[in-house]
Each structure stands twice: as C-alpha cells, then as structure tokens.
C-alpha positions as CSV (number, residue, x, y, z in Angstrom):
1,M,0.0,0.0,0.0
2,I,1.1,3.5,-0.8
3,Q,2.0,5.6,2.3
4,E,-0.3,8.4,3.4
5,G,1.4,11.7,2.8
6,E,3.8,10.4,0.1
7,L,4.6,13.1,-2.5
8,L,3.0,12.1,-5.8
9,W,3.3,15.2,-8.0
10,T,4.8,18.7,-8.0
11,P,3.6,21.4,-10.3
12,G,6.1,22.7,-12.9
13,E,7.2,26.3,-13.1
14,E,5.1,26.9,-16.3
15,R,1.9,25.7,-14.6
16,I,2.5,27.9,-11.6
17,E,3.4,31.0,-13.7
18,T,0.3,30.6,-16.0
19,A,-2.2,29.8,-13.2
20,N,-5.3,31.9,-12.7
21,L,-4.3,31.9,-9.1
22,T,-0.9,33.5,-9.8
23,A,-2.5,36.2,-12.0
24,F,-5.0,36.9,-9.2
25,I,-2.2,37.2,-6.6
26,D,-0.3,39.6,-8.8
27,W,-3.4,41.8,-9.3
28,L,-4.0,41.9,-5.5
29,N,-0.4,42.8,-4.8
30,Q,-0.5,45.7,-7.3
31,T,-4.0,47.0,-6.5
32,K,-4.0,46.5,-2.7
33,D,-0.3,46.9,-1.9
34,L,-0.1,43.4,-0.5
35,R,2.9,41.1,-0.4
36,L,1.3,37.7,-1.1
37,A,3.8,35.1,-2.3
38,D,1.8,31.9,-2.8
39,Y,-1.4,30.1,-2.1
40,G,-0.7,29.8,1.6
41,D,-0.4,33.6,1.9
42,L,-3.5,34.2,-0.1
43,Q,-5.6,31.7,1.9
44,R,-4.5,33.3,5.2
45,W,-5.3,36.8,3.9
46,S,-8.6,35.6,2.6
47,V,-9.9,34.7,6.1
48,E,-8.1,37.4,8.1
49,C,-9.5,40.1,5.7
50,L,-12.7,38.3,4.8
51,E,-14.6,41.3,3.4
52,D,-11.6,42.6,1.4
53,F,-11.2,39.1,-0.2
54,W,-14.8,38.8,-1.3
55,Q,-14.9,42.4,-2.6
56,S,-11.7,41.5,-4.6
57,I,-13.5,38.6,-6.2
58,W,-16.4,40.9,-7.0
59,D,-14.1,43.5,-8.6
60,Y,-11.6,41.1,-10.3
61,Y,-14.4,39.1,-12.1
62,K,-16.5,42.2,-12.7
63,V,-19.7,41.0,-11.1
64,E,-22.6,42.8,-12.8
65,S,-25.2,44.4,-10.5
66,S,-28.0,46.7,-11.6
67,T,-27.8,48.5,-8.2
68,P,-24.7,49.2,-6.0
69,Y,-24.2,47.3,-2.9
70,E,-24.3,49.2,0.4
71,S,-21.6,47.2,2.1
72,V,-19.8,43.8,1.7
73,L,-21.0,42.2,4.9
74,A,-23.7,44.0,6.9
75,D,-24.0,41.4,9.5
76,S,-21.5,38.6,10.1
77,T,-23.5,36.6,12.5
78,M,-24.1,32.9,11.7
79,P,-26.7,32.0,10.8
80,G,-28.1,35.1,9.1
81,A,-25.1,36.8,7.7
82,R,-26.0,39.5,5.1
83,W,-23.7,39.8,2.2
84,F,-23.7,42.6,-0.3
85,P,-27.1,44.2,0.7
86,G,-28.5,46.5,-1.9
87,A,-27.0,44.6,-4.9
88,H,-29.4,43.3,-7.6
89,L,-28.1,40.8,-10.1
90,N,-28.9,37.5,-11.8
91,Y,-27.1,34.1,-11.8
92,A,-28.1,33.1,-15.3
93,Q,-26.8,36.4,-16.7
94,H,-23.4,35.6,-15.3
95,V,-23.5,32.1,-16.7
96,M,-24.5,33.4,-20.1
97,R,-22.3,36.4,-20.4
98,P,-19.2,34.6,-21.8
99,E,-21.5,33.6,-24.7
100,R,-19.0,33.0,-27.5
101,P,-20.3,32.7,-31.0
102,G,-18.8,29.8,-32.9
103,S,-17.6,28.1,-29.7
104,V,-19.1,25.0,-28.1
105,A,-20.8,25.4,-24.7
106,L,-22.0,21.9,-24.1
107,W,-20.7,18.5,-25.2
108,H,-23.1,15.6,-24.5
109,S,-23.4,11.8,-25.0
110,S,-25.4,9.0,-23.5
111,E,-25.7,5.2,-23.7
112,S,-27.8,5.6,-26.9
113,S,-26.2,8.6,-28.5
114,A,-22.7,9.5,-29.8
115,L,-20.9,12.5,-28.6
116,A,-22.4,15.8,-29.9
117,N,-22.2,19.4,-29.1
118,V,-24.3,22.6,-28.7
119,F,-22.8,26.0,-29.5
120,W,-23.0,29.0,-27.1
121,E,-25.4,30.8,-29.5
122,D,-27.8,27.9,-29.6
123,V,-27.8,27.6,-25.8
124,G,-28.5,31.3,-25.6
125,N,-31.4,31.1,-28.1
126,Q,-33.0,28.2,-26.3
127,V,-32.7,29.7,-22.9
128,R,-34.2,33.0,-24.0
129,A,-37.0,31.1,-25.9
130,V,-38.0,29.0,-22.9
131,A,-37.7,31.9,-20.4
132,T,-39.9,34.1,-22.6
133,Q,-42.6,31.4,-22.8
134,L,-42.4,30.8,-19.1
135,R,-43.0,34.5,-18.5
136,K,-46.0,34.5,-21.0
137,L,-47.4,31.5,-19.2
138,G,-47.4,33.4,-15.9
139,V,-44.2,32.2,-14.1
140,K,-43.0,35.0,-11.9
141,P,-39.9,35.6,-9.7
142,G,-40.1,33.4,-6.6
143,D,-42.3,30.7,-8.3
144,R,-40.8,27.2,-8.0
145,V,-40.0,25.3,-11.1
146,A,-39.2,21.6,-10.6
147,A,-37.5,19.1,-13.0
148,Y,-37.5,15.4,-13.3
149,M,-34.9,15.1,-16.0
150,P,-31.6,13.4,-16.7
151,N,-28.2,15.0,-17.3
152,I,-28.8,16.4,-20.8
153,P,-28.6,19.8,-22.5
154,E,-32.4,20.4,-22.1
155,A,-32.0,20.2,-18.3
156,V,-29.3,22.9,-18.5
157,V,-31.4,25.1,-20.7
158,A,-34.5,24.7,-18.4
159,M,-32.5,25.6,-15.3
160,L,-30.9,28.7,-16.9
161,A,-34.3,29.8,-18.3
162,T,-35.9,29.4,-14.9
163,T,-33.3,31.3,-13.0
164,S,-33.0,34.0,-15.7
165,I,-36.6,35.2,-14.8
166,G,-36.1,34.9,-11.1
167,A,-38.0,31.7,-10.6
168,V,-36.6,29.1,-8.2
169,W,-35.2,25.8,-9.7
170,S,-35.2,22.4,-8.1
171,S,-34.5,19.0,-9.8
172,C,-34.5,15.3,-9.3
173,S,-33.0,12.7,-11.7
174,P,-35.5,10.2,-13.2
175,D,-34.0,7.3,-11.3
176,F,-35.6,8.7,-8.2
177,G,-38.7,6.8,-7.2
178,S,-41.9,8.7,-7.2
179,Q,-42.1,8.9,-3.4
180,S,-38.6,10.3,-3.2
181,V,-39.6,13.0,-5.7
182,L,-42.8,13.8,-3.8
183,D,-40.9,13.9,-0.5
184,R,-38.9,16.8,-2.1
185,F,-41.3,18.6,-4.4
186,L,-44.3,18.6,-2.0
187,Q,-42.3,20.6,0.4
188,I,-41.7,23.4,-2.2
189,Q,-45.0,23.4,-4.0
190,P,-43.8,24.0,-7.6
191,K,-45.8,25.8,-10.3
192,V,-44.1,24.2,-13.2
193,L,-42.7,20.6,-13.8
194,F,-40.3,19.7,-16.6
195,C,-40.1,16.0,-17.1
196,V,-39.2,13.1,-19.4
197,D,-41.0,9.9,-20.4
198,G,-38.1,7.7,-19.2
199,Y,-34.4,7.0,-19.4
200,R,-31.8,4.4,-20.2
201,Y,-29.3,2.9,-17.7
202,G,-27.0,-0.1,-18.0
203,G,-28.5,-1.0,-21.4
204,A,-32.1,-1.2,-20.1
205,C,-35.0,1.2,-20.8
206,F,-37.0,2.6,-17.9
207,D,-40.4,4.0,-18.8
208,R,-41.4,6.7,-16.2
209,L,-44.6,8.1,-17.7
210,Q,-46.7,6.3,-15.0
211,E,-44.5,7.7,-12.3
212,V,-44.8,11.2,-13.8
213,R,-48.6,10.9,-13.8
214,G,-48.6,9.9,-10.2
215,I,-46.3,12.9,-9.3
216,V,-48.4,15.3,-11.2
217,E,-51.6,14.1,-9.5
218,R,-50.1,14.8,-6.1
219,L,-48.5,18.2,-6.9
220,E,-51.7,20.2,-6.7
221,T,-49.9,23.5,-7.1
222,L,-48.8,22.7,-10.7
223,E,-50.1,25.0,-13.4
224,L,-47.8,23.8,-16.2
225,V,-46.2,20.5,-17.1
226,V,-43.6,20.3,-19.9
227,L,-42.7,16.8,-21.3
228,L,-39.6,16.0,-23.2
229,P,-40.1,12.6,-25.0
230,Y,-36.5,11.4,-24.3
231,L,-36.9,7.7,-24.1
232,D,-39.2,7.5,-27.1
233,P,-39.3,10.6,-29.3
234,A,-42.1,9.2,-31.3
235,N,-44.4,8.7,-28.3
236,N,-47.3,11.2,-28.4
237,A,-48.6,10.4,-24.9
238,L,-48.7,13.2,-22.3
239,P,-48.7,12.9,-18.6
240,C,-51.8,15.0,-18.0
241,E,-54.3,17.2,-19.8
242,G,-52.9,20.5,-20.9
243,A,-49.3,19.4,-20.8
244,L,-46.9,20.9,-23.3
245,R,-44.1,19.2,-25.2
246,W,-40.6,20.7,-25.0
247,A,-40.6,21.5,-28.7
248,E,-43.6,23.7,-28.2
249,L,-41.6,26.0,-26.0
250,L,-39.0,26.4,-28.6
251,D,-41.3,26.7,-31.6
252,H,-41.5,30.5,-31.5
253,P,-39.6,33.4,-33.2
254,P,-36.1,33.8,-31.8
255,V,-35.7,36.3,-28.9
256,D,-32.8,38.7,-29.6
257,A,-30.2,38.7,-26.9
258,A,-30.2,42.5,-26.8
259,E,-33.9,42.6,-26.1
260,F,-34.0,39.9,-23.5
261,E,-34.1,41.1,-19.9
262,F,-32.6,39.0,-17.1
263,E,-34.7,39.5,-13.9
264,Q,-32.6,41.6,-11.5
265,V,-33.1,40.2,-8.0
266,P,-31.6,40.9,-4.6
267,F,-28.3,39.3,-3.8
268,D,-30.0,36.7,-1.5
269,H,-33.1,36.1,-3.7
270,P,-33.7,32.3,-3.9
271,L,-31.8,30.7,-6.8
272,W,-32.4,27.0,-6.4
273,I,-33.5,24.5,-3.7
274,L,-31.1,21.5,-3.3
275,F,-32.0,18.6,-1.1
276,S,-30.1,16.4,1.4
277,S,-30.1,12.7,0.8
278,G,-33.4,12.0,2.6
279,T,-32.3,8.6,3.8
280,T,-33.5,9.2,7.4
281,G,-36.6,11.4,7.1
282,L,-37.7,14.2,4.9
283,P,-34.9,15.6,2.8
284,K,-33.8,19.1,3.9
285,P,-34.7,21.7,1.3
286,I,-31.6,23.9,1.2
287,V,-32.0,27.3,-0.4
288,H,-29.1,29.2,-2.1
289,G,-29.2,32.8,-3.2
290,H,-28.2,34.2,-6.6
291,G,-25.4,36.4,-5.4
292,G,-23.7,33.9,-3.1
293,V,-23.6,31.2,-5.8
294,V,-22.3,33.7,-8.4
295,L,-19.4,34.8,-6.1
296,E,-18.5,31.3,-5.0
297,S,-18.6,29.9,-8.5
298,L,-16.4,32.6,-9.9
299,K,-13.9,31.9,-7.1
300,F,-14.0,28.1,-7.2
301,S,-14.1,27.6,-11.0
302,H,-11.3,30.1,-11.7
303,L,-9.0,29.8,-8.7
304,H,-9.5,26.2,-7.5
305,L,-10.4,24.4,-10.7
306,E,-8.2,26.7,-12.9
307,L,-10.7,26.7,-15.7
308,T,-10.2,29.0,-18.8
309,L,-11.9,29.7,-22.1
310,E,-10.0,26.7,-23.5
311,S,-11.1,24.2,-20.8
312,R,-13.6,21.4,-21.2
313,A,-14.9,20.1,-17.8
314,F,-16.5,16.8,-17.1
315,F,-17.9,15.3,-14.0
316,F,-20.0,12.2,-13.8
317,S,-23.3,13.2,-12.1
318,T,-27.0,13.3,-12.3
319,T,-29.4,16.2,-11.9
320,G,-30.2,15.0,-8.4
321,W,-26.7,15.8,-7.1
322,V,-25.1,19.2,-6.3
323,V,-22.2,18.3,-8.6
324,W,-24.5,18.9,-11.5
325,N,-25.1,22.5,-10.4
326,L,-21.3,22.9,-9.8
327,L,-20.7,21.7,-13.4
328,V,-23.1,24.2,-14.9
329,N,-21.6,26.9,-12.7
330,T,-18.2,26.4,-14.5
331,L,-19.8,27.9,-17.6
332,M,-19.1,31.3,-16.0
333,T,-15.4,30.9,-17.0
334,G,-16.3,30.5,-20.6
335,A,-15.3,26.8,-20.5
336,A,-17.3,24.1,-22.2
337,I,-18.9,21.4,-20.0
338,I,-19.4,17.7,-20.9
339,L,-22.6,15.9,-20.0
340,Y,-23.1,12.2,-19.8
341,D,-26.3,10.3,-19.2
342,G,-26.2,6.7,-18.4
343,S,-24.1,4.1,-16.5
344,P,-20.4,4.7,-16.1
345,G,-19.8,1.1,-16.9
346,H,-22.0,0.5,-20.0
347,P,-21.5,-0.8,-22.6
348,K,-17.8,-1.1,-21.5
349,P,-16.2,-0.2,-18.1
350,D,-14.0,2.5,-19.8
351,V,-16.9,4.3,-21.5
352,L,-16.2,7.6,-19.7
353,W,-12.6,7.5,-20.7
354,K,-13.6,7.0,-24.3
355,M,-15.8,10.1,-24.0
356,A,-13.1,12.1,-22.3
357,A,-10.7,11.3,-25.1
358,E,-13.3,12.1,-27.9
359,S,-14.3,15.4,-26.2
360,R,-10.7,16.3,-25.4
361,A,-11.7,16.9,-21.7
362,T,-9.2,18.9,-19.7
363,L,-10.9,18.2,-16.3
364,F,-12.2,14.7,-15.4
365,G,-14.3,14.5,-12.3
366,A,-15.4,11.3,-10.6
367,S,-15.9,9.7,-7.2
368,P,-13.4,7.5,-5.3
369,T,-16.0,4.7,-5.6
370,Y,-15.6,5.0,-9.4
371,V,-11.8,4.7,-9.1
372,Q,-12.2,1.6,-7.0
373,L,-14.4,0.1,-9.7
374,M,-11.7,0.9,-12.4
375,E,-9.0,-0.7,-10.3
376,K,-11.1,-3.8,-9.6
377,L,-11.8,-4.2,-13.3
378,G,-8.2,-3.6,-14.4
379,V,-9.0,-0.6,-16.6
380,V,-5.9,1.2,-17.7
381,P,-7.0,4.3,-19.7
382,Q,-3.6,5.3,-20.9
383,Q,-3.3,2.0,-22.8
384,R,-6.4,2.7,-25.0
385,F,-6.9,6.5,-25.2
386,D,-5.1,9.7,-26.1
387,L,-5.5,11.7,-22.9
388,G,-2.8,14.3,-23.7
389,H,-5.2,17.1,-23.2
390,L,-6.2,16.0,-19.7
391,D,-4.5,18.1,-17.0
392,T,-6.8,17.9,-14.0
393,V,-8.7,15.2,-12.1
394,L,-11.2,16.1,-9.3
395,L,-12.2,13.5,-6.8
396,T,-15.2,14.1,-4.6
397,G,-18.3,12.4,-3.1
398,S,-16.5,10.5,-0.4
399,P,-13.0,10.6,1.2
400,A,-10.3,9.8,-1.3
401,T,-7.7,7.3,-0.2
402,P,-4.0,7.4,-1.1
403,E,-4.6,4.5,-3.5
404,N,-7.4,6.4,-5.2
405,V,-5.1,9.3,-6.0
406,A,-2.1,7.2,-7.0
407,W,-4.2,5.1,-9.4
408,F,-4.4,8.1,-11.8
409,Y,-0.6,8.5,-11.9
410,D,-0.1,4.8,-12.6
411,N,-2.9,4.4,-15.1
412,V,-3.7,7.7,-16.7
413,K,-0.6,9.9,-16.9
414,K,2.3,11.0,-14.7
415,D,2.0,14.8,-15.2
416,L,-1.5,15.3,-13.9
417,W,-2.9,17.5,-11.1
418,V,-5.1,15.1,-9.1
419,C,-7.0,17.0,-6.4
420,S,-9.8,16.1,-4.1
421,G,-12.3,18.2,-2.1
422,S,-15.1,18.1,0.4
423,G,-18.0,20.4,0.9
424,G,-21.3,19.8,-0.8
425,T,-24.9,20.6,-1.0
426,E,-24.9,23.1,1.8
427,V,-22.5,25.5,0.2
428,C,-22.7,24.4,-3.5
429,S,-18.9,24.3,-3.5
430,A,-16.1,23.0,-1.2
431,F,-14.7,23.8,2.2
432,V,-11.4,22.2,1.4
433,A,-10.0,21.5,-2.1
434,G,-7.0,21.9,-4.3
435,S,-4.7,24.4,-5.9
436,S,-2.7,23.6,-9.1
437,T,0.2,25.6,-7.6
438,L,0.6,23.1,-4.6
439,P,2.1,19.6,-4.5
440,V,-0.1,16.5,-4.3
441,Y,0.4,14.2,-1.3
442,A,-1.2,10.8,-1.2
443,G,-4.6,10.8,0.7
444,E,-4.3,14.6,1.5
445,I,-6.7,17.3,0.4
446,Q,-4.3,20.2,-0.6
447,A,-5.7,23.1,1.5
448,A,-8.7,24.9,2.9
449,C,-10.4,26.9,0.2
450,L,-10.0,30.6,-0.3
451,G,-12.4,32.6,2.0
452,V,-13.1,29.5,4.1
453,D,-12.1,29.6,7.7
454,A,-12.1,25.8,8.2
455,R,-10.8,24.4,11.5
456,A,-10.9,21.2,13.6
457,Y,-12.6,21.4,17.0
458,D,-12.5,19.0,19.9
459,H,-15.7,18.0,21.7
460,A,-15.4,21.1,24.0
461,G,-15.1,23.5,21.1
462,A,-11.3,24.1,21.3
463,E,-9.3,24.3,18.1
464,I,-6.9,21.4,17.6
465,G,-4.1,20.8,15.2
466,D,-2.8,17.7,13.5
467,E,-5.4,15.5,15.2
468,V,-8.9,14.5,14.3
469,G,-11.8,16.7,15.4
470,E,-15.1,18.2,14.1
471,L,-15.0,20.2,10.9
472,V,-16.2,23.7,11.7
473,I,-16.4,26.9,9.7
474,T,-15.9,29.9,12.0
475,Q,-16.8,32.7,9.5
476,S,-19.6,33.1,7.1
477,M,-19.4,32.2,3.4
478,P,-21.6,34.0,0.8
479,S,-22.9,30.7,-0.5
480,M,-24.1,29.3,2.8
481,P,-27.8,28.5,2.7
482,I,-30.0,31.6,3.0
483,Y,-32.5,29.4,4.7
484,F,-34.3,26.1,4.5
485,W,-37.6,26.2,2.6
486,N,-40.7,26.2,4.8
487,D,-38.7,26.5,8.0
488,P,-40.4,29.2,10.0
489,G,-37.9,31.0,12.3
490,G,-35.1,28.9,10.9
491,A,-35.3,26.3,13.6
492,R,-34.4,23.3,11.4
493,Y,-31.5,25.2,9.8
494,R,-30.0,26.1,13.2
495,S,-30.4,22.6,14.6
496,S,-28.7,21.2,11.5
497,Y,-25.5,23.2,11.8
498,F,-25.3,25.6,14.7
499,E,-26.5,23.9,17.9
500,T,-23.2,22.1,18.8
501,F,-21.0,25.2,18.8
502,A,-22.7,28.6,19.2
503,G,-22.2,30.9,16.2
504,V,-20.0,28.3,14.4
505,W,-21.0,26.0,11.5
506,R,-20.5,22.3,12.5
507,H,-20.6,20.4,9.3
508,G,-20.7,16.8,10.6
509,D,-17.4,15.5,9.3
510,F,-14.3,14.2,11.1
511,F,-11.5,16.6,10.0
512,K,-7.7,17.0,10.5
513,V,-5.3,19.7,9.4
514,N,-1.6,18.9,9.4
515,D,1.3,21.3,9.9
516,R,1.6,22.2,6.2
517,G,-2.1,23.0,5.9
518,G,-3.1,19.7,4.2
519,C,-6.6,18.5,5.1
520,Y,-8.1,15.1,5.8
521,I,-11.8,14.2,5.8
522,Q,-12.3,10.9,7.8
523,G,-15.9,10.2,7.5
524,R,-19.1,11.5,9.0
525,S,-18.8,12.4,12.7
526,D,-22.4,11.3,13.2
527,S,-21.3,7.8,12.3
528,T,-18.5,7.8,14.8
529,L,-17.0,4.6,16.0
530,N,-16.3,5.2,19.7
531,R,-14.2,2.3,21.2
532,Y,-12.7,2.5,24.6
533,G,-13.2,6.3,24.6
534,V,-11.3,6.7,21.3
535,R,-13.2,8.2,18.3
536,I,-12.5,6.4,15.0
537,G,-13.4,7.6,11.5
538,T,-14.9,5.0,9.2
539,A,-12.8,6.1,6.2
540,E,-9.6,4.6,7.6
541,I,-11.2,1.3,8.1
542,Y,-12.6,1.2,4.6
543,R,-9.3,2.0,3.2
544,A,-7.6,-0.9,4.9
545,V,-10.3,-3.5,4.3
546,E,-11.1,-2.6,0.7
547,S,-7.4,-2.7,-0.2
548,L,-7.7,-6.5,0.0
549,D,-8.3,-8.2,-3.3
550,E,-11.1,-10.4,-1.8
551,V,-13.2,-7.4,-0.6
552,D,-15.2,-5.4,-3.0
553,D,-17.0,-3.1,-0.5
554,S,-17.6,-2.7,3.2
555,L,-19.6,-0.9,5.9
556,I,-19.0,-0.7,9.6
557,V,-21.2,0.6,12.5
558,N,-20.9,0.7,16.2
559,L,-23.9,-0.1,18.3
560,S,-24.5,1.1,21.8
561,L,-25.9,-1.7,24.1
562,A,-27.3,-1.8,27.6
563,G,-24.9,-1.6,30.5
564,G,-22.5,0.6,28.6
565,K,-21.5,-2.2,26.2
566,F,-21.1,-1.9,22.5
567,F,-21.0,-4.2,19.4
568,M,-19.1,-3.2,16.2
569,P,-19.9,-5.4,13.2
570,L,-18.2,-5.1,9.9
571,F,-20.2,-6.0,6.8
572,V,-18.3,-7.0,3.7
573,K,-19.2,-7.6,0.1
574,L,-16.7,-10.0,-1.4
575,A,-15.3,-10.3,-4.9
576,D,-17.1,-12.7,-7.2
577,G,-16.6,-16.3,-6.3
578,S,-15.2,-15.5,-2.8
579,G,-16.6,-16.7,0.4
580,L,-16.0,-15.4,3.9
581,T,-13.7,-18.0,5.4
582,E,-12.0,-17.9,8.8
583,E,-8.7,-17.4,7.0
584,L,-10.1,-14.3,5.2
585,T,-11.6,-13.0,8.4
586,Q,-8.3,-13.2,10.2
587,K,-6.6,-11.6,7.1
588,I,-9.0,-8.6,7.5
589,Y,-8.3,-8.3,11.2
590,T,-4.5,-8.5,10.7
591,R,-4.7,-5.8,8.0
592,L,-6.7,-3.5,10.4
593,R,-4.3,-4.1,13.3
594,K,-1.3,-3.3,11.1
595,E,-2.7,-0.4,9.1
596,C,-4.8,1.1,11.9
597,S,-4.8,-0.2,15.4
598,P,-6.3,-3.0,17.6
599,R,-9.3,-0.7,18.3
600,H,-10.2,-0.8,14.6
601,V,-10.8,-4.5,14.7
602,P,-14.6,-5.3,14.6
603,D,-16.4,-7.6,16.9
604,K,-17.6,-9.7,14.0
605,T,-17.3,-9.7,10.2
606,I,-20.4,-10.6,8.2
607,Q,-20.7,-11.2,4.5
608,V,-23.5,-9.4,2.6
609,A,-24.6,-9.4,-1.0
610,A,-24.6,-5.6,-1.3
611,I,-23.7,-2.5,0.7
612,P,-26.6,0.1,0.8
613,Y,-25.9,3.5,-0.8
614,T,-27.8,6.7,-1.2
615,L,-28.7,7.9,-4.7
616,T,-25.7,10.3,-4.4
617,G,-23.3,7.5,-3.7
618,K,-22.8,7.7,0.0
619,K,-22.7,4.6,2.3
620,M,-25.7,4.5,4.5
621,E,-23.8,4.1,7.8
622,V,-26.3,6.0,10.0
623,P,-29.4,4.4,8.7
624,V,-27.9,0.9,9.1
625,R,-26.8,1.8,12.6
626,N,-30.2,3.1,13.6
627,L,-31.9,0.0,12.0
628,L,-29.7,-2.3,14.0
629,Q,-30.4,-0.3,17.2
630,G,-34.1,-1.1,16.8
631,V,-35.4,1.9,14.8
632,P,-38.2,0.7,12.4
633,L,-37.3,0.6,8.7
634,E,-39.8,3.3,7.8
635,E,-38.0,5.7,10.3
636,A,-34.4,4.5,9.8
637,A,-34.2,4.5,6.0
638,N,-36.1,5.4,2.9
639,P,-35.6,2.7,0.3
640,D,-36.8,5.1,-2.4
641,A,-33.7,7.2,-1.8
642,M,-31.3,4.3,-2.4
643,T,-29.5,3.1,-5.4
644,D,-30.6,-0.5,-4.7
645,P,-33.5,-0.7,-2.3
646,T,-33.0,-4.5,-1.9
647,S,-29.6,-3.9,-0.4
648,I,-31.3,-3.0,2.9
649,D,-33.2,-6.3,3.2
650,F,-30.3,-8.2,4.8
651,F,-29.9,-5.5,7.5
652,V,-33.7,-5.6,8.2
653,A,-33.5,-9.3,8.8
654,Y,-30.3,-9.0,10.8
655,A,-31.8,-6.4,13.1
656,R,-34.8,-8.7,13.6
657,D,-32.6,-11.6,14.6
658,R,-30.2,-9.8,17.0
659,S,-28.6,-13.1,18.0
660,D,-25.1,-11.6,17.6
661,Y,-25.8,-8.7,20.0
C-alpha cells in the first residue's frame, strides 16, 4: 500500500506561472499593496481580511449588479449573515455572459447517442425562448420550477431559463422513485414541472410516464407540465391534460439577446433548492441565493479548478446531485462542459474515458468509488486512449484514499494534477479543495479553500491541530444557505449546523489539518465509532479493508448496548466467487491491526450481497446503525432514496434476529 502523505506530484514552473491563481495574486499585490507570495499567503489573507477578499472577487471578475451594494458584509452573525445588501443581479446572466459565437458550450453523450455538441449561441437562443414562454405562461420571480430530467442539454437550458426570470429551480433525476420525488417537491409546491418519459441505464430502458402521472396528480400547485419525450421521441402520450411538449416552448420566433431582460433580483433572492439525501426522514430543502452562488462559482471555478476559455470540464453526475449544479456553474469561466447520461460502466467499463478522449476533456471529475471500480476491473485508460489534453482530475463524493489518487498517476498519466475536495450541497462548493500551484500528497486534500475559515474542534469547542476533530467553519461564506424552505424561524436550519458550537458552523465530518495545511476528511462524525473512549473515523477502516483483493466493498457501524457495552460489526461484500472463510476474516483483522490499530478490529465480520448506498453515492452508515439499534425501517431508511432498495433487506433481517448482539 502507498503511504499516506507520500509526495505524488509537484507542479512545474510553467503551470504555476500561467495559473489563474498566480495572476490573481499579482493583481492583488498591485492594487491593494499586498505582499502575497503563494497560495498559503493568499488563503490566510482571505480569512483574516474576509470582506476585502470577497470584494476583490467581485471586482476582479466584474460582477454585474444593476444597483450598487451598500456594504460587503452588513451582519457577520451565523446563521443570518447578510452579504452585499442593496445589490441586484442574476445568476443566469453571469453564466451566459461569456457567450462565445462559434464556440461549443455543451458536449453531451449517452448510452444511446454518440458525442455531440451545442454551441453557445444555440444555448442562448434556447434559454431565451424557454424563459420568454415561461413568462408568458405566468411564471414570476419566486415561483418554484421543478424538473424530473436526466443529465442532458435540455436540463441545463431549463435551469438557466428558470433562473433568468427569477423563478426558483429544483431538480431530481428520473432514477428517483416517485415517493422520493414527492418527498422533495411537495415541500416546495412547484408551479411548473419539466419531465421526461423515461431514461436508459445499463443497457435497459425505464419508462417513467406512469411515475410522472402519479407525481403530477399529487402536486396540486402545478399549473404547467412540460414533457420531453426522451426515451421514445415518437411517443405522443402526455402525462396530463394541458401538458406541453418541450418542442412547443422552442417553436417561437427567436428572442434577440439585446432585447431579453434578465430579472434583476436581490443578492439573497432564492436561486435554487437543493435537497439532502433524505435517507433518514424528509430531505432538507436547502435554499441558495443568486449572489452567493455567483461569487462562490467565480472563485471556485477560476482559482481552484483553474478553468479558462479553453477548458472542457466533465464530472459524472445526475441532476439530483449538487455536482451537476457545480458543473453548470463552471460555464461562468467560458469553459465548455461535458454531460453524460447513463451508466459509467456500460457498454464497457471504460466508456467515460472514451468520452473524455473524444471530447478532449481537460478536467475529469469522478468519485473515489468509481476509481475503485476501475481498479477492480483492471481498466488502464492510458493504454487505449489519447489523454494528452487532460490536465486535472477532481475526486469528490467521499473521502479519497492514497490509493485512489495514486491510481491516476499509474494508469492515466504522470503529469496530472489530481485534487480532491469536500463540501457539498450546503454551500454548493467546497470547504477544502485543491490548488494547481501546490504539490499533491497521497490521501491529502491540498488546502482549505479561499475565503473558508475551516478548523478542527474537539468536543469542547477548542481548536486542535494535526489530530482528528469536528470540521467547523468559523466565519460566514456568501454561498451558505440563505434558509431552508418552509422552515419558520429557521429552527431546522439552526439545529442542523449551529447547535453544537454557538455561532459556528458544524458540518458533521471528522477533520484533520496537518502542519503544512493539508486536510483530511475521515468520514461523518455522526457515524462515529467510539471504542474505549477513542473516536474512530470509518474512512480509515474502509481504506484498509477494501485494499484486500477479496473485498469489493464494506460498511461498519458501532452499536450502543445496555450496560455501557457496544458491538461493532463489519459487513463486507466480497469479490465474485469469494466466500467469507475464517482465513479471510483473520486476514482482514490482521490488516486492520497493522494499518490502523487493535481498536479498529470489529467484533464480528459478516458477508452481505450488497452495501446500501444513497442515490448520491454515500454509504448508509447512520441508517444501518439506527436500524440495528431497533429503529423501524420506515424511520431508519427510505428505500426510495437508495441506489438499490433491496440492499437494505439483509440488515432488516439481521436487526430482527439480533442473535449476535
């Protein structure tokens, strides 16, 4: 196994000299009489002089506001901080302003369609056409517009059209079950629903018209339903009376760009509503504002992802995951984005690498789980594809192990900036991420993001260094949620992030910062394994166990029992043809003792057919723990919010038996 902290890559002088970050530092030094030398200096200044930093992002990237702001930060209290009061702007206007005639904005492909593209002018024409018709049909600023669509150009157009007129966007991908969709959309009472008739995944077709009809029947606030016949373009069926087809919104005279007016809304006007996973109750409806997302996107896309007009960015995602929003945000740089709809392993396990080669992607985004799949299947992209254009890899979705990072250098290319990050739905960005001007060390996130005051706290709220604590953010970020939808007085919002440490955001991750500023995310703190008074992050156990050839996947929980006792079972999904023998069990225990400590060794190891995951690819540690502690299934987990609802069946039976504990 590769050693954690091992140096894997160092940026060359040319990369550092031509970096967006370097140009930004030079500009700051000249205009603000600063003496910043590198990323570390800039990051420290960005949190010590928080208002100056965010004003510099506003000025450097020329944020367009129809009215001047009164101050940068009127109230710094969390929650409730007020950024740039008085400013009026529009998110979609900033996404569309790099519109470049003759250049491609979107590349897209799917299981059933070859790689194709859409030019900037075509995206602009479609956005203006859909937005104009929505206005004519009575959609106003603040109205909610929901979507049940896959990761395709029409979804991007619908989102930009919605936000361009000040309406509020929210989306689910069509692999969500109807109850999961209703759990989300019933909370926000949408006026409009964009939907498809079905989708393809893994070579199979999934007709969703019946599900759409059921969703429409329950959403009594709907006044307009727009259907895109995606699965079967020849199908004339509609989900309800009065529904329109997508083509009808576009079948109007073109709207000239000079005549179209983007709705100017206050800085904190609702932009979109994103949802938490919803595996243990109703998903949290997280509301972001136009201005906060604009500022955060300009910062992150330019200074952390290093995107330019020549970039082509890909991340495997669905419209039900925040990464889809992040991908669309990168259009603000003038870069093209690459959309893929379908399974990442069909028809061949290297299908995404084929697409990356054909589209000449410069940034490839994936999850550590995807990397583990590539490794298990023996995929070596550099042997089959020309990836000379690829310069950046972004890993997110779960903690990246040293092996995840090293895999790219061994199998893709040696000169490659492989960065990882962590943040998510709550801020529509990252708390900790990368910089192309810093070295890459195995298993280490390069740094805290600019403008993010990220620290590790112990249980008493004291800051700690180079040891595991709670990830906290001690100063406000413009892209933090403005509120949760339908949360009177903000009680649910406060209880989610601010009840543990007063005035400080507690994110719920185990976190460590080392002496050089490198960061480690070690799993969710609410799935803590507490053994003999020592808190253990699950990520380090998964790294050790899943490095064994015999183990495909794993999940561990710690159960509190009567009399102060506990029981810590490890569930393993084994490679095809393998069985859990006593020899393999002892091999697992030996690996855990050697790579971790005796405290990491479970009380029992149990073979399962599948590990349960949420639709956004996260292991369901807390739901499984609650289920095994006696919480009823309907309260512990929502099968509709899972990638494979049958994967929970074993744990239901195991909880009922309880003979092991």
